C-alpha positions, -999 to 999 in steps of 0.1 A, spaced: 444 -130 429 450 -93 428 422 -86 453 440 -103 481 471 -82 476 450 -50 474 430 -59 506 461 -69 526 480 -37 517 450 -15 523 442 -31 557 479 -28 567 478 9 558 446 15 578 459 -2 609 493 15 606 475 49 606 460 44 640 473 70 666 493 51 693 479 75 719 444 65 710 454 28 713 467 34 748 436 53 757 414 25 744 434 -2 764 434 20 796 396 24 793 390 -13 787 411 -22 817 397 4 841 360 3 832 336 -17 853 319 -32 822 328 -30 784 299 -27 760 305 -32 722 282 -24 694 282 -25 656 258 -34 628 264 -60 601 300 -69 594 312 -42 618 291 -59 644 307 -92 637 341 -75 642 328 -63 676 316 -97 685 350 -112 677 365 -87 701 340 -94 728 350 -131 728 386 -122 734 377 -98 762 355 -124 779 384 -149 776 405 -124 795 379 -124 823 365 -90 816 328 -81 820 318 -76 784 284 -73 766 274 -68 730 247 -42 729 213 -55 717 217 -91 730 188 -102 753 211 -105 784 228 -71 780 224 -50 811 220 -12 812 251 9 805 263 29 835 287 58 841 314 34 852 314 17 818 331 19 784 310 18 752 329 9 720 310 15 688 322 2 654 310 18 622 330 22 590 308 51 577 304 66 611 268 75 603 250 42 611 220 55 629 218 29 656 255 33 665 251 71 667 220 67 689 238 43 711 267 67 714 244 96 724 225 75 750 257 61 765 272 96 768 241 109 783 243 82 810 279 91 816 297 61 800 330 67 782 323 64 745 349 54 720 343 50 682 362 28 658 355 42 624 370 50 590 360 87 590 367 114 616 341 139 604 310 119 611 281 119 635 295 89 654 329 106 658 312 138 671 291 118 695 321 99 709 347 110 736 375 97 713 380 80 680 401 51 667 405 60 631 411 33 605 411 53 573 401 36 541 419 41 507 397 61 484 413 52 451 394 39 421 407 3 426 389 0 460 355 -7 445 370 -32 421 390 -52 446 374 -45 480 337 -34 476 317 -17 503 333 -18 537 357 -47 531 388 -27 540 373 -11 572 358 -44 584 389 -64 580 410 -36 595 387 -35 625 390 -72 631 428 -71 628 433 -39 648 411 -52 677 429 -86 676 463 -68 676 456 -51 709 446 -83 726 482 -92 735 487 -56 748 457 -60 771 469 -94 782 503 -80 791 488 -51 811 465 -76 829 493 -101 835 475 -128 816 488 -157 795 473 -177 767 467 -205 793 447 -181 814 425 -173 784 422 -209 774 405 -216 808 377 -193 797 375 -206 761 341 -220 753 340 -258 752 308 -273 741 316 -310 742 
């Protein structure tokens, strides 16, 4: 299947393009914030929810914005917003509200020149290929969404190391429903 090769290569390129200083800043903010709030819409939101699960398994206070039990964001918190286009209205509004409150705001997006990037304190850029093959093999936000999941999963071991956590520590917080 040519689409899988295209997607894997494009996702690798997007993740490889992330600025290591931005990664360190994101990890530092996650570790040093009182609470971490994550938000995204659609498949970007699913990428954010995946990441929330891992942060919870590390024992961090984490909430996905919009859930019924999500508390108010404060100045001691980090707000991570995920949007491939960087112009999703609800993500931009959340960024503006969180910054007005005093929360640190970090965007994960495919484009640096967007409303979300401008409304954020810093940006994790996962650039998408813009070639004519993209729409044939990876329609809509496929590259960004997969890159977001893999990028966020790839920083989990770095956060674990900085927190001195093992997989066994995380397993103790893994949801068990039986």
